[in-house]
C-alpha positions in Angstrom: 17.3 -25.4 7.3 15.8 -23.0 9.9 12.3 -24.2 10.5 11.8 -21.0 13.1 12.5 -18.6 9.4 10.0 -20.8 7.6 7.5 -20.3 10.5 7.8 -16.6 10.3 7.8 -16.7 6.3 4.7 -17.8 6.3 3.0 -15.5 8.6 4.8 -12.4 7.2 2.4 -11.7 4.8 1.8 -8.7 3.0 -1.8 -6.9 3.5 -2.1 -5.2 -0.3 -4.3 -2.3 -0.4 -5.1 0.5 -2.9 -4.6 4.1 -2.4 -4.1 7.7 -4.6 -1.3 9.6 -3.9 -2.8 12.9 -3.3 0.2 15.1 -1.9 4.0 14.8 -1.9 5.5 15.5 2.5 9.2 15.0 1.3 11.8 12.6 2.9 9.9 9.5 0.9 6.5 10.4 3.1 3.4 10.5 0.5 -0.4 11.6 1.6 -2.4 9.2 0.0 -6.8 8.8 0.1 -8.0 5.2 -0.2 -10.7 3.7 -1.8 -13.0 4.2 1.2 -11.7 7.9 1.6 -9.6 7.2 4.4 -6.5 9.1 4.5 -3.0 7.3 4.7 0.9 8.1 5.1 2.6 6.0 2.9 6.5 5.5 2.4 8.0 5.1 -1.0 8.0 7.2 -4.3 5.3 8.1 -6.4 3.9 11.2 -8.6 0.5 12.7 -7.1 -2.2 11.2 -8.9 -1.2 7.8 -9.8 -2.7 4.7 -7.7 -0.6 2.5 -5.7 -0.3 -0.6 -4.2 0.9 -0.7 -0.6 1.4 -2.9 2.7 -1.1 -2.2 5.4 1.0 -3.4 7.8 4.5 -1.1 7.0 2.0 1.5 5.1 5.3 1.0 2.5 4.6 1.6 -1.5 4.5 -2.0 -3.6 4.1 -1.1 -7.0 1.6 1.4 -9.1 -1.5 0.5 -9.3 -3.5 0.3 -12.9 -5.9 3.7 -13.5 -8.9 1.9 -12.9 -11.8 2.0 -10.8 -11.8 -0.7 -8.2 -14.8 -2.2 -6.1 -15.1 -4.5 -2.8 -18.2 -6.9 -2.9 -18.8 -8.6 0.3 -18.9 -12.5 -0.2 
């Protein structure tokens, strides 16, 4: 049992965000627009026009997201 590995697993969380793929730059790089209209470059493979969940820290696509309207409400 490696305590350092367990500690790193606790802190190594994904920060999920949602974006819509707008273009393909080739080489596994995609251009996407977030719900706040920011442009991001993501790594992965998805069709243009699809929504996706991606990790904000690594900019890697995690999975396809449902095509519904998302909203953030402050708490």
